C-alpha positions in Angstrom: 130.6 136.4 82.4 128.3 133.6 83.4 124.7 134.6 83.6 123.2 131.2 84.8 122.0 131.3 88.2 122.0 127.9 90.0 119.1 127.6 92.4 120.2 126.4 95.8 119.2 122.6 96.4 116.7 122.3 99.1 117.5 119.8 101.8 115.2 116.9 102.0 114.1 114.3 104.5 113.6 110.9 103.2 111.0 108.8 105.1 111.1 105.2 104.5 107.6 103.7 104.5 106.5 99.9 104.7 102.7 101.1 103.9 101.7 100.4 107.7 100.7 102.2 110.9 104.4 103.0 112.0 105.2 104.6 108.8 102.3 107.1 109.2 103.6 107.9 112.6 107.2 108.3 111.4 105.8 110.6 108.6 104.0 112.7 110.8 107.0 113.3 113.2 109.0 113.8 110.0 106.6 116.5 108.7 107.0 118.5 112.1 110.8 118.1 111.7 110.8 119.4 108.1 108.9 122.5 109.0 111.4 123.3 111.8 114.3 122.6 109.6 112.9 124.1 106.3 113.3 120.9 104.3 111.3 119.1 101.8 109.9 115.6 102.2 110.5 112.4 100.2 108.3 109.5 101.0 109.9 106.3 99.9 108.9 102.8 99.4 110.9 99.9 97.7 109.4 96.5 96.7 110.6 93.2 95.4 108.6 91.8 92.4 107.7 88.0 92.2 109.7 86.4 89.2 107.4 85.0 86.6 108.1 82.0 84.2 106.4 84.0 81.5 108.4 87.1 81.3 106.1 88.5 78.4 102.9 88.1 80.1 101.7 90.7 82.9 101.7 89.5 86.2 98.5 90.3 88.4 100.5 89.8 91.6 103.2 92.3 90.6 100.6 94.8 89.1 98.8 94.8 92.7 102.2 95.3 94.4 103.1 98.2 92.3 99.4 99.8 92.4 99.1 99.3 96.2 102.5 101.2 96.6 101.7 104.0 94.6 98.2 104.3 95.9 99.4 104.2 99.5 101.8 107.0 98.9 99.4 109.3 96.9 97.0 109.1 99.8 99.8 109.7 102.3 100.8 112.9 100.4 97.3 114.1 100.6 96.9 113.2 104.4 100.2 115.0 105.1 99.2 118.1 103.0 96.0 118.3 105.0 98.0 118.1 108.3 100.2 121.2 106.9 97.1 123.1 106.0 95.8 122.8 109.5 99.0 123.8 111.1 99.4 127.0 109.1 102.9 127.6 110.0 105.2 130.0 108.0 107.2 127.1 105.9 105.4 124.4 104.1 107.7 121.5 102.8 106.8 120.1 99.3 106.2 116.4 99.6 107.3 113.9 97.1 107.0 110.5 96.8 109.0 107.6 95.0 108.2 103.9 94.7 110.4 101.5 93.0 111.5 98.0 92.6 114.7 96.6 94.1 116.6 96.0 97.2 115.9 98.9 99.5 119.6 99.8 100.7 120.9 99.9 97.2 118.1 102.0 96.0 118.6 104.5 98.9 122.2 104.7 98.2 121.4 105.7 94.6 118.9 108.3 95.7 121.4 109.9 98.2 123.9 110.2 95.3 121.5 112.3 93.3 119.3 114.2 95.8 120.0 116.4 98.6 118.8 114.0 101.4 120.2 115.0 105.0 118.6 112.4 107.1 116.2 109.4 106.8 113.3 108.7 109.2 111.7 105.2 109.7 109.0 104.0 111.6 109.8 101.5 114.4 107.7 98.5 114.5 109.4 95.9 116.4 107.7 92.8 116.3 108.4 89.8 118.9 108.8 87.4 115.8 111.6 89.3 114.0 114.9 87.5 114.1 116.5 90.8 114.9 115.5 94.1 116.4 115.8 96.0 113.1 115.5 93.7 110.3 117.8 92.5 107.8 117.1 95.1 105.2 117.6 97.8 107.7 120.9 96.6 108.8 121.9 96.6 105.2 120.8 100.4 105.0 123.1 101.0 108.0 125.9 99.6 106.2 125.4 101.4 103.0 124.2 104.8 104.1 126.1 107.5 105.8 123.5 109.8 107.0 121.5 110.2 110.4 118.7 107.7 110.7 115.9 108.6 113.1 113.7 105.7 114.3 110.3 106.9 115.5 108.5 104.3 117.7 105.1 103.1 117.0 103.9 103.4 120.5 
């Protein structure tokens, strides 16, 4: 008889963040949604590093990109946890974050294979100077990911 008891996987909402105001609004919306659906939250940021002609030397620009991503995500987790404490609802989702280098759509597709992501939430910042409404990286996500995607407007 097998005595190993497998814990049920907890569903997770993935929030795509571009480290801006629209991402904060989307995170607040997703936080409410996670409380209602009893899911956890994964704040996610993807970045592309600059290539350096000197591979063996540290690159200050890349170091700043990585540090700013992690710093933002750590502050955002604390901010969202503060909102949770003030809400005092019966379910309190766990909030995790991940920041990694690479093409966003490819990275997200890999994460979804290994995690129990049930939906993606993204802030909707629609600048007038964008060449298309959702941006090229988001179009690639739509092609690779087969999950509900909720876009939360900034206004």
